[in-house]
N, C-alpha and C positions, 0 to 999 in steps of 0.2 A: 563523804561529811565533808564540812568545808567547815571549816575556821580561821577566821581574818582579826587580825588587829591592826589598831588604826594608833600611831606613835607619832611623837613631833616633839617642839617646844613647846612650853607654856604659853597659854593662852592662844597657839595659832588656827585654836577651831577641832581638834580632834574630839571632844563631847559632841559638839553641832551637827557633824559629819554625822558621826555615831547615827547619833537621833533621827538626823532626815534620813537617815540610810534604811534603820530599823521602821521608821513612819510609813515609808516607800513600799519595803516589805509586808508589811502588814496591810498596808490600802491594796495593793495591785496584786500579792500573791496569797493573800487571805490566813497568813501564816500569822501561828499564835506565839507572840511574844512574850517573855518574860524574865528576867532581870533585873537590874539597876539600873538607875542615872543619877547623876550628881551635878550640882550647880552652886554657883558662887551666892553666897551671901552677901549683900552689902547693903552698909547704911551711909546715908551722905556721900554717896561715891568713891567709898570706899570697902575694901573688900576686907570685911571679916570674918569671913568662915567657909564654908561647903555644908549644902546639905546633902542628904540622899533620898531617894526617890524609890520602892517599889512599882516597876510600871505594871504589874498586873492588878496591883489595888488600890494604888495610888498616893499608899501609906506613907508620910513623910517623916524622917529624922536628921537630927543634926550627925554630921558626917566630923566636923574638926570646926572648933571656934577658936578665935584669940583669949576669950572668955574662955577657964575650964580648970580640970582637972587630971585630963587623959595623961597619955603619953606624948610627946612635944615633937611634933615634926616640922622643922623653923619655929613661925610665929603661932603657930596652930597648937593647940590642944585636939586630940583624936577624941572622939567619943566610942569608948570600945562599947556601950552597950545599945548604943542605936546600931553597930555596925553587926553585933554578936547580934540584936534583934530582927531588926530590920533586915540588913542587907544580906548576912547570911541565910535568914528567912525567904527572903524572897529567891535567893541562890539557887538553895534547894528547891523549891513548888516549881521554881520553871524548868525543872528536869520534867517537866509534863508539858513543856511548849516546844513548838517547834523550833523556835530560837532562842537562844540566852544571851542576852545583853548584858555585856559586866563593864559597867563606867565607872571604876577605875581600874586597874591591877598595881597599884602607886605603892608609894612610903608607906601613907598613913594608913589605906587597906589594909597593908599588909602589919600591922600594928597587933590584929586581931586573928588569934587563931581557930576561932571560927567561921570567919572570912575564909581565910585561908584552907582550909577545912573543905568549904562547900566549893571551893572553886578547884579542888582536886577530885571532889567528889565529879564534879562536871566535866573536867579533863578525861576522867576515866569512865566517864558514858559514852556514847554514839549523838551527845546535840550536837547542833549547830550551834557557832558562836561568833559573838559579832565583840568588841574586846577594845577599852583603852589598854592602850600599855603605857607604864610610865616610861620615857627615853632613855634613863640611865641605871637601872634601879639592878643591883646585882643579887636582889633577892633571887633564891632557887629556884619558885614559882615561876615569879619575872624570868629567870633564863629559861622555862621550859615552855612558857610560851612561847619565846622568841625562838624555841629548836622546831617547836610543833605547829606553829599556825604560819601563816602567809602575810606576813607584815609587812605595811603601807606605812610611808611616813611620810605626812602632811608638811605641805607647805602654803606659804602663800602663791604658790605657782600651781597647785590640783586641787587646793582644798575646795575650788566651784564643782570638779567635776566628780568626784570619788564619791560623792552618795551614789551619784548612780553606777559609776565602774562597780559599784560593792553590790548594787541591785544587779548588775549584771552576773556579776563573778557567783551571786545566790541565785540566780536567775534555774537553775534544774531543780530546786525545793520544790516537791507540791504539796 
């Protein structure tokens, strides 16, 4: 069982690397991939928040936004409803997949008890996991991932070849 987490400073390309690697694993190895992906929500060139997507169903929702009423992380309000419904639901459904993608285990996602519980269930399973890990979170779940996963730190010098390296690292999965 292989478990890899990608970490690094904001904006370095962690989510892009994980998405590229997961896409290549699905294409080259025929793996069934489930889990979640996040993306920026931009308006007029400014980031207003983040969306969340269930990789298996394509269902999307709001992870966080500058406008909202949920718990704050920086300037963003975390949408606990979509974290519980879309993210946690996608992660639980991914227990039937060959590879679980978790983008991201970070301060926003860790505001949701349902998200935390879903990730803990995945960690207790025998599933292969590819995750984005916030670089400095001190949350116990983030610390557990740091201890149990192979952690790759992304920087400008390695981000172009990391997707292929990750595919090679997962190469033995049938």
